[in-house]
C-alpha positions as CSV (number, residue, x, y, z in Angstrom):
1,M,0.0,0.0,-0.1
2,A,2.9,2.3,0.4
3,A,3.1,5.1,-2.0
4,T,5.8,4.9,-4.7
5,G,7.1,7.2,-7.4
6,S,10.5,8.3,-8.6
7,E,10.1,11.7,-6.9
8,Q,10.4,9.8,-3.5
9,Q,13.7,8.0,-4.4
10,G,16.1,8.8,-1.7
11,T,13.5,10.2,0.8
12,K,12.9,8.8,4.3
13,A,9.6,7.0,4.7
14,F,7.1,8.5,7.1
15,Y,7.3,5.6,9.6
16,V,4.6,4.6,12.0
17,S,4.2,1.7,14.4
18,T,1.6,0.4,16.7
19,P,2.8,-1.6,19.8
20,I,3.5,-5.2,19.1
21,Y,0.6,-6.9,20.8
22,Y,0.8,-9.8,23.3
23,V,-0.8,-12.9,21.7
24,N,-2.0,-14.4,25.1
25,D,-5.6,-13.8,23.7
26,A,-7.7,-12.6,20.8
27,P,-7.5,-8.8,20.1
28,H,-10.2,-6.5,21.7
29,L,-11.4,-3.0,21.0
30,G,-8.5,-1.5,22.8
31,H,-6.0,-3.2,20.5
32,A,-8.0,-2.2,17.4
33,Y,-8.3,1.4,18.5
34,T,-4.6,2.0,18.3
35,T,-4.2,0.0,15.1
36,V,-7.1,1.9,13.3
37,A,-5.4,5.2,14.5
38,G,-2.2,4.3,13.0
39,D,-4.0,3.2,9.7
40,V,-5.8,6.4,9.4
41,L,-2.6,8.5,10.1
42,T,-0.7,6.4,7.5
43,R,-3.4,6.6,4.9
44,W,-3.6,10.3,5.4
45,H,0.2,10.7,4.6
46,R,-0.1,8.3,1.7
47,Q,-3.1,10.6,0.5
48,R,-0.5,13.4,0.6
49,G,1.7,11.3,-1.8
50,E,4.4,10.5,0.7
51,K,6.5,7.5,1.1
52,V,4.9,5.6,4.2
53,W,5.8,2.7,6.1
54,Y,3.1,1.3,8.7
55,L,4.3,-1.5,11.0
56,T,2.2,-3.6,13.3
57,G,2.9,-7.2,14.9
58,T,2.9,-9.4,17.8
59,D,4.9,-9.9,20.9
60,E,5.3,-13.6,21.4
61,H,7.9,-14.2,24.1
62,G,7.8,-14.1,27.8
63,Q,6.4,-15.8,30.9
64,K,2.7,-14.5,30.2
65,I,2.7,-16.4,26.8
66,M,4.3,-19.4,28.2
67,R,1.8,-19.7,31.0
68,T,-1.2,-19.3,28.6
69,A,0.1,-21.8,26.2
70,E,0.6,-24.4,29.0
71,A,-2.9,-23.6,30.4
72,N,-4.2,-24.5,26.8
73,G,-2.1,-27.8,26.5
74,V,0.1,-26.6,23.6
75,T,3.6,-25.3,23.0
76,P,4.1,-21.4,23.3
77,Q,5.0,-21.5,19.5
78,E,1.8,-23.4,18.6
79,W,-0.1,-21.0,20.7
80,C,1.4,-17.9,19.0
81,D,0.8,-19.4,15.4
82,K,-2.9,-20.2,16.1
83,L,-3.6,-16.7,17.5
84,V,-1.8,-14.9,14.9
85,E,-3.3,-16.7,11.9
86,E,-6.7,-17.2,13.3
87,A,-7.4,-14.0,15.3
88,W,-5.0,-11.1,14.8
89,K,-4.2,-11.1,11.0
90,P,-7.8,-11.8,10.0
91,L,-9.2,-9.1,12.1
92,W,-6.7,-6.4,10.8
93,E,-7.7,-7.6,7.3
94,H,-11.4,-7.2,8.3
95,L,-10.9,-3.7,9.5
96,E,-8.9,-2.8,6.3
97,I,-5.6,-2.1,8.0
98,A,-3.2,-1.3,5.2
99,N,0.1,-2.1,7.2
100,D,3.3,-2.6,5.2
101,D,4.6,-5.2,7.5
102,F,3.5,-7.5,10.1
103,I,6.5,-8.4,12.5
104,R,6.4,-11.5,14.8
105,T,9.1,-11.6,17.6
106,T,9.5,-15.3,17.1
107,Q,10.7,-14.7,13.4
108,P,14.4,-15.4,12.7
109,R,14.7,-12.0,11.0
110,H,13.9,-10.6,14.5
111,T,15.6,-13.0,16.9
112,A,19.0,-13.0,15.3
113,R,19.2,-9.2,15.2
114,V,18.1,-8.8,18.7
115,Q,21.0,-10.9,19.8
116,E,23.2,-8.7,17.7
117,F,21.9,-5.6,19.4
118,V,22.3,-6.9,22.9
119,Q,25.8,-8.3,22.1
120,D,26.8,-4.8,21.0
121,L,25.7,-3.3,24.2
122,Y,27.5,-6.0,26.1
123,D,30.8,-5.2,24.2
124,K,30.5,-1.6,24.8
125,G,30.3,-2.3,28.6
126,E,26.7,-1.2,28.9
127,I,25.6,-4.5,30.4
128,Y,26.8,-6.2,33.5
129,Q,25.8,-9.3,35.6
130,G,24.1,-8.8,39.0
131,G,21.2,-10.0,41.3
132,Y,17.8,-8.7,41.9
133,E,14.8,-9.4,44.1
134,G,11.5,-7.7,44.0
135,P,7.7,-7.7,43.1
136,Y,7.1,-8.9,39.7
137,C,3.9,-8.7,37.6
138,V,3.8,-11.5,34.9
139,G,0.8,-9.6,33.2
140,C,3.1,-6.5,32.6
141,E,6.4,-8.5,32.5
142,E,7.9,-6.0,34.6
143,Y,9.4,-5.6,38.1
144,K,7.3,-3.2,40.2
145,T,8.5,-0.7,42.8
146,P,6.9,-0.9,46.1
147,G,5.4,2.4,45.9
148,E,3.4,1.5,42.7
149,L,1.4,-1.5,44.2
150,L,-2.0,-1.5,45.5
151,D,-3.0,-3.0,48.7
152,G,-5.1,-6.2,48.3
153,E,-7.0,-8.4,50.7
154,N,-4.9,-10.1,53.6
155,G,-1.8,-7.8,52.9
156,V,-1.5,-9.1,49.4
157,K,0.1,-6.5,47.0
158,L,-1.5,-6.0,43.6
159,C,-0.3,-4.8,40.2
160,P,-1.9,-1.2,39.7
161,I,-2.6,-2.1,35.9
162,H,-3.9,-5.7,36.2
163,K,-5.3,-5.6,39.8
164,R,-3.7,-9.0,40.2
165,P,-1.1,-10.1,42.9
166,V,2.4,-9.7,42.0
167,E,5.1,-12.5,42.6
168,M,8.4,-12.0,44.5
169,L,11.1,-12.9,42.3
170,K,14.8,-13.3,43.0
171,E,17.3,-14.2,40.5
172,E,20.8,-13.5,38.9
173,N,20.4,-11.4,35.8
174,Y,22.4,-9.1,33.4
175,F,21.5,-5.6,33.8
176,F,21.6,-2.6,31.3
177,K,23.1,0.7,32.8
178,L,19.8,2.5,32.6
179,S,20.5,4.7,35.5
180,E,23.3,6.5,33.7
181,Y,20.7,7.8,31.1
182,G,18.6,9.8,33.2
183,P,20.4,13.1,32.7
184,K,20.6,12.5,29.1
185,L,17.0,11.7,28.8
186,L,15.9,14.7,30.7
187,E,18.0,16.9,28.4
188,Y,16.6,15.4,25.3
189,Y,12.9,15.8,26.7
190,E,13.8,19.5,27.1
191,R,15.2,19.9,23.7
192,H,12.4,18.1,22.0
193,P,9.3,19.1,23.8
194,G,7.1,17.3,21.3
195,F,8.9,14.1,21.8
196,I,6.3,12.7,24.2
197,Q,2.5,13.5,23.6
198,P,0.1,14.4,25.0
199,E,1.6,16.9,27.6
200,S,0.1,15.0,30.6
201,A,2.2,11.9,29.4
202,R,5.2,13.9,29.1
203,N,4.9,15.4,32.4
204,E,4.4,12.0,33.9
205,V,7.5,10.6,32.3
206,I,9.7,13.7,33.2
207,N,8.7,13.3,36.8
208,F,9.4,9.5,36.8
209,V,12.9,10.0,35.3
210,K,13.8,12.9,37.8
211,Q,13.2,10.5,40.7
212,G,16.2,8.5,39.5
213,L,16.4,5.5,37.2
214,Q,17.4,2.0,38.4
215,D,19.5,-0.2,36.2
216,L,17.3,-2.6,34.1
217,S,17.3,-6.3,34.3
218,I,17.4,-7.3,30.8
219,S,17.7,-11.2,31.2
220,R,15.7,-13.8,32.9
221,S,16.9,-17.2,34.0
222,T,13.6,-18.7,35.7
223,F,12.0,-19.8,32.4
224,D,13.1,-20.3,28.8
225,W,10.5,-19.1,26.5
226,G,12.5,-16.3,24.7
227,I,15.6,-15.4,22.9
228,K,18.8,-16.6,24.4
229,V,21.4,-14.1,25.7
230,P,24.2,-14.7,23.1
231,W,27.1,-14.9,25.6
232,D,25.2,-17.0,28.3
233,D,22.6,-19.4,27.1
234,K,21.3,-20.1,30.7
235,H,19.5,-16.7,30.3
236,I,16.9,-15.4,27.9
237,I,16.7,-11.7,27.0
238,Y,14.0,-9.8,28.9
239,V,10.8,-9.7,26.7
240,W,10.6,-5.8,26.7
241,V,13.9,-5.4,25.3
242,D,13.2,-8.2,22.8
243,A,9.9,-6.4,22.0
244,L,11.1,-2.8,21.6
245,L,13.7,-3.9,19.1
246,N,11.1,-4.9,16.6
247,Y,10.9,-1.3,15.5
248,A,14.5,-1.7,14.2
249,T,14.6,-5.3,13.2
250,A,11.4,-5.0,11.1
251,V,13.0,-2.3,8.9
252,G,16.4,-3.9,8.2
253,Y,18.6,-3.4,11.3
254,G,21.7,-5.6,10.8
255,A,20.3,-7.0,7.6
256,D,19.3,-4.3,5.1
257,Q,21.2,-1.2,5.7
258,A,19.7,0.8,2.8
259,K,16.1,0.0,4.1
260,F,17.1,0.7,7.6
261,E,18.6,4.2,6.6
262,S,15.5,5.0,4.4
263,T,13.0,4.0,7.2
264,F,14.4,4.2,10.7
265,P,13.8,5.8,13.2
266,A,10.0,5.9,13.4
267,D,8.3,9.3,13.0
268,V,5.5,8.2,15.4
269,H,5.4,5.3,17.8
270,L,1.6,4.9,18.9
271,V,1.4,3.2,22.3
272,G,-1.2,2.7,25.1
273,K,-0.3,4.8,28.1
274,D,0.3,1.9,30.3
275,I,3.3,1.1,28.3
276,L,4.4,4.6,27.9
277,R,7.6,4.3,30.2
278,F,9.1,1.5,28.3
279,H,8.8,3.5,25.0
280,A,9.7,6.9,26.4
281,V,12.5,5.8,28.9
282,I,13.9,2.5,28.2
283,W,13.7,2.6,24.3
284,P,15.5,5.9,23.8
285,A,18.1,4.9,26.4
286,M,18.8,1.7,24.5
287,L,19.2,3.5,21.3
288,M,21.4,6.2,22.9
289,A,23.7,3.6,24.2
290,N,24.0,1.9,20.7
291,G,24.5,5.2,18.9
292,L,21.2,5.1,16.9
293,P,18.7,8.0,16.3
294,L,15.7,8.5,18.4
295,P,12.1,8.3,17.2
296,G,10.3,11.5,16.3
297,R,7.6,11.2,18.9
298,I,5.9,8.7,21.3
299,A,2.2,9.4,21.1
300,A,0.3,7.7,24.2
301,N,-3.5,7.0,23.6
302,G,-5.7,6.7,26.5
303,W,-7.7,3.7,27.6
304,L,-11.1,2.7,26.3
305,M,-13.4,2.3,29.3
306,V,-16.6,0.3,29.9
307,G,-18.3,0.9,33.2
308,G,-15.2,2.9,34.5
309,E,-12.8,-0.1,33.7
310,K,-10.1,-0.2,31.3
311,M,-11.3,-2.4,28.5
312,S,-9.2,-5.7,28.6
313,K,-9.7,-9.4,28.9
314,S,-8.2,-9.6,32.3
315,N,-10.8,-7.1,33.7
316,L,-13.7,-8.9,31.8
317,T,-14.7,-5.9,29.7
318,G,-13.3,-7.1,26.4
319,I,-15.4,-6.7,23.5
320,S,-14.8,-8.2,20.1
321,P,-14.6,-5.5,17.5
322,R,-16.5,-7.8,15.1
323,Q,-19.6,-7.5,17.4
324,L,-19.7,-3.9,16.4
325,T,-18.7,-4.2,12.8
326,E,-21.6,-6.8,12.2
327,H,-24.0,-4.1,13.4
328,F,-22.5,-0.9,12.4
329,G,-20.2,-1.9,9.4
330,V,-16.5,-1.5,9.3
331,D,-16.2,2.1,8.1
332,A,-18.5,3.3,10.7
333,Y,-16.5,1.3,13.3
334,R,-13.2,3.0,12.0
335,W,-15.0,6.5,12.1
336,Y,-16.7,6.2,15.5
337,F,-13.7,5.6,17.8
338,L,-11.5,8.4,16.4
339,R,-14.5,10.8,16.1
340,A,-16.0,10.2,19.4
341,I,-12.8,9.8,21.6
342,Q,-9.9,12.5,21.8
343,F,-6.9,10.7,21.0
344,G,-4.5,10.8,24.0
345,Q,-7.4,10.8,26.5
346,D,-9.4,8.0,28.1
347,G,-12.7,7.6,26.5
348,S,-15.9,5.6,27.3
349,F,-17.6,3.5,24.8
350,S,-21.2,2.8,24.8
351,W,-23.5,1.1,22.3
352,E,-26.1,4.0,22.7
353,D,-23.6,6.7,21.8
354,F,-22.3,4.9,18.8
355,S,-25.9,4.3,17.5
356,A,-26.8,7.9,18.0
357,R,-23.9,9.2,16.3
358,Y,-24.3,6.7,13.3
359,T,-28.0,7.8,12.7
360,S,-27.3,11.6,13.3
361,E,-23.9,12.3,11.5
362,L,-23.4,9.2,9.3
363,A,-27.0,8.4,8.0
364,N,-28.7,11.7,8.2
365,D,-26.0,14.3,7.5
366,F,-23.4,12.4,5.3
367,G,-25.4,9.5,3.7
368,N,-28.5,11.5,3.1
369,L,-26.5,14.3,1.4
370,A,-24.8,12.0,-1.1
371,S,-28.2,10.3,-1.8
372,R,-30.0,13.6,-2.3
373,V,-27.5,15.0,-4.6
374,A,-27.3,12.0,-6.8
375,A,-31.0,11.7,-7.0
376,M,-31.4,15.4,-8.0
377,V,-28.7,15.1,-10.7
378,G,-30.5,12.0,-12.0
379,K,-33.9,13.6,-11.8
380,Y,-33.1,17.1,-13.3
381,F,-30.1,16.4,-15.6
382,G,-30.4,12.7,-16.4
383,G,-27.5,11.7,-14.5
384,T,-25.0,14.1,-16.1
385,L,-23.2,16.5,-14.0
386,P,-24.1,20.1,-15.1
387,G,-21.6,23.0,-15.2
388,A,-21.7,25.9,-12.8
389,T,-22.4,29.0,-14.8
390,A,-24.1,31.1,-12.0
391,H,-21.5,30.9,-9.2
392,G,-22.3,33.6,-6.7
393,P,-21.7,34.5,-3.1
394,A,-23.3,31.4,-1.6
395,E,-21.0,29.1,-3.7
396,Q,-17.9,31.2,-3.0
397,A,-18.7,30.8,0.6
398,L,-18.7,27.1,0.4
399,A,-15.6,27.0,-1.7
400,D,-13.8,29.3,0.8
401,S,-15.0,27.1,3.7
402,L,-13.7,23.9,1.9
403,A,-10.2,25.5,1.6
404,R,-10.2,26.1,5.3
405,T,-11.6,22.5,6.1
406,V,-8.8,21.0,4.1
407,A,-6.2,23.0,5.9
408,D,-7.7,22.3,9.1
409,A,-8.1,18.6,8.7
410,D,-4.7,18.3,7.3
411,E,-3.0,20.0,10.3
412,K,-5.3,18.2,12.9
413,I,-4.8,14.6,11.4
414,G,-1.6,14.6,9.6
415,E,0.5,16.7,12.2
416,Q,-1.4,16.8,15.5
417,L,-2.9,13.3,15.7
418,D,-6.1,15.1,16.8
419,F,-8.3,12.8,14.8
420,S,-11.6,13.9,16.4
421,A,-11.1,17.4,15.6
422,G,-10.0,16.7,12.0
423,I,-13.0,14.4,11.4
424,L,-15.2,17.0,13.1
425,A,-13.9,19.7,10.6
426,V,-15.0,17.5,7.6
427,F,-18.4,16.8,9.1
428,D,-18.9,20.5,10.0
429,F,-18.3,21.0,6.3
430,I,-20.9,18.4,5.6
431,K,-23.5,20.3,7.7
432,Q,-22.7,23.4,5.8
433,V,-23.3,21.7,2.4
434,N,-26.5,20.3,3.7
435,G,-27.4,23.9,4.9
436,Y,-26.5,25.3,1.6
437,L,-29.0,22.9,-0.2
438,T,-31.8,23.8,2.4
439,E,-31.2,27.5,1.7
440,Q,-30.9,27.2,-2.1
441,E,-34.0,24.8,-2.4
442,P,-33.1,23.2,-5.7
443,W,-36.3,21.3,-5.8
444,K,-38.2,24.7,-6.0
445,V,-35.7,26.2,-8.5
446,A,-36.3,23.2,-10.7
447,K,-40.0,24.2,-11.2
448,D,-38.9,27.3,-13.1
449,S,-38.1,26.4,-16.7
450,S,-36.4,29.8,-17.5
451,E,-32.9,29.8,-18.7
452,Q,-31.7,31.7,-15.7
453,A,-33.4,29.3,-13.2
454,Q,-32.0,26.2,-14.9
455,A,-28.5,27.8,-14.8
456,R,-29.1,28.4,-11.0
457,L,-30.2,24.8,-10.6
458,A,-27.2,23.6,-12.5
459,T,-24.8,25.6,-10.2
460,I,-26.3,24.3,-7.0
461,L,-26.2,20.8,-7.9
462,Y,-22.7,21.1,-9.3
463,T,-21.7,23.0,-6.1
464,A,-23.1,20.1,-3.9
465,A,-21.5,17.5,-6.1
466,E,-18.0,19.2,-6.1
467,S,-18.2,19.4,-2.2
468,L,-18.9,15.7,-2.3
469,R,-15.7,15.2,-4.4
470,A,-13.7,16.8,-1.8
471,I,-15.4,15.0,1.1
472,A,-14.6,11.6,-0.5
473,V,-11.0,12.4,-0.5
474,L,-10.8,13.8,3.0
475,L,-12.7,10.8,4.3
476,N,-10.9,8.4,2.4
477,P,-8.2,7.6,5.1
478,V,-11.0,7.1,7.6
479,M,-13.7,5.3,5.7
480,P,-12.1,3.8,2.6
481,T,-15.0,1.6,1.3
482,T,-17.7,4.3,1.8
483,S,-15.4,6.8,0.0
484,E,-14.7,4.7,-3.0
485,K,-18.5,4.2,-3.3
486,L,-18.9,8.0,-3.3
487,W,-16.1,8.5,-5.6
488,L,-17.7,6.1,-8.0
489,S,-21.0,7.3,-7.8
490,L,-19.9,10.9,-8.6
491,G,-18.3,9.6,-11.9
492,A,-15.0,11.0,-10.7
493,E,-12.6,8.0,-11.4
494,P,-12.9,8.2,-15.3
495,R,-12.2,11.9,-15.3
496,L,-9.9,12.3,-12.3
497,G,-8.4,9.0,-11.7
498,P,-8.4,6.5,-8.7
499,L,-9.4,8.1,-5.4
500,A,-6.1,7.0,-3.8
501,A,-4.2,9.1,-6.2
502,Q,-6.0,12.3,-5.1
503,R,-3.9,14.5,-3.0
504,V,-5.1,16.0,0.3
505,Q,-3.2,19.2,-0.3
506,D,-5.0,19.7,-3.6
507,T,-8.4,18.9,-2.4
508,G,-9.4,22.5,-1.6
509,T,-9.0,23.6,-5.3
510,W,-12.5,24.4,-6.3
511,G,-13.9,23.4,-9.6
512,T,-11.9,20.0,-9.8
513,L,-14.8,17.7,-10.6
514,P,-15.5,18.3,-14.4
515,A,-19.1,19.0,-15.8
516,G,-20.2,16.0,-17.7
517,A,-19.3,13.3,-15.3
518,T,-22.0,10.6,-15.0
519,V,-23.3,10.7,-11.6
520,T,-25.3,7.4,-10.5
521,K,-27.3,6.7,-7.3
522,G,-25.5,3.7,-5.8
523,E,-26.4,1.8,-2.6
524,I,-27.2,3.6,0.5
525,L,-23.9,4.6,2.2
526,F,-25.3,4.0,5.7
527,P,-28.4,1.8,5.9
528,R,-30.8,2.1,8.9
529,L,-29.6,0.2,11.8
530,E,-31.4,-3.1,12.7
531,E,-32.1,-3.7,16.4
532,P,-29.0,-5.5,18.0
533,K,-29.6,-9.0,19.1
534,N,-27.3,-8.5,22.2
535,A,-26.9,-4.9,22.7
């Protein structure tokens, strides 16, 4: 799906990654939320004509995976293979995720390079052997500090994320000298204020680092499901060190230098806020230690909440994305979560809110507009788009509004990752087009057969169709199937080429859709919702 072209040779790709997800279970709405956000962001940059690389994948090592596989009576590799092929990859395909690569941490292209990276750190004196004892959360695959823990019943200490008892572990491990990178990280954060987003996340990380960093245990010896430490095969590499390196190994680290240099580092790492510290503290420190460039920014999204609880399998609030797509459709699903929830903040999902927004914004505002315009062009002009010969102040106001909408949406989605505001800008424009039709009353103008009235009618309908042309382009990264249907119904492809070839930055140029295009009334874009079976 990545854009190509001779003009892009030698340029660095706009590189976006999701976290690589644990395959201890099937994906839920939280996983899909981050992945759809990354897909919309990268589709938007492709729509700009940029060279893009979008990476997602799965994290398949560690104690949590091993225990889950044992509980299901299979080997860890068999468990991972089954989940990836039967649950993760099919869902991303179903949601129209246009990723350029899917990395699995059990793949040889990853495991060999991880060993090389860690060996380099060891050779540079960044890793030493030592002992550690402390509370450990298997769910997080992380040692916890006593101050982080919650009090459970009978004096039991709980992980603040999973609300489950931690285990006391004591083992001889290898340690990365993370404590030496505190001052360097703080200096980097200060020089690059946009490195961690949103601001609340940045402040949290800075305060954490200012308290002083401890050296990081980067190996485990109490279980064996992982990548072996190259100089000591009694140990395996800590799953988080293994996992974070996927962002480098997937784009050619140690294997394809040209690919690596034209892609790495990531421009945007999309992460859940519960794994922010790994990405904003450990990952940049590891890169600094090995002399590699740091990513452009770490963007932490909030949690999806149901009944006040973070959506996850462990909290029994997991909902399958397919339960929603079966009812609302894939495009509406992609649209809803980015429209309804401010990226970077926690957001609550409810079936009622989704239904209300679907009916109001998608069916009534957007879908009805497309249907009405196609029907009127068919009724009054035999399905051939007329030219606009009576362009006046009302049309110019809409043209000016479109130019502002394009600039606003491009800035909000393409640069600020403010998907909600960018989508809202487009739907505000849709409301304006609906308002324009209400004010101009083409159905009344059509009753006047005079040449002047017919010119006015033609101009009104051209203006509405031209607005829909721009709307199709702007919403293509968000709702690709719907936008393609609209593009085809406007007769735009034979005249302007494929929708994917249209450039965001040119979308505000008024008068792009040529008169004479064949407009057809296709299927309803957003059908009336049926009553859900298990809402």
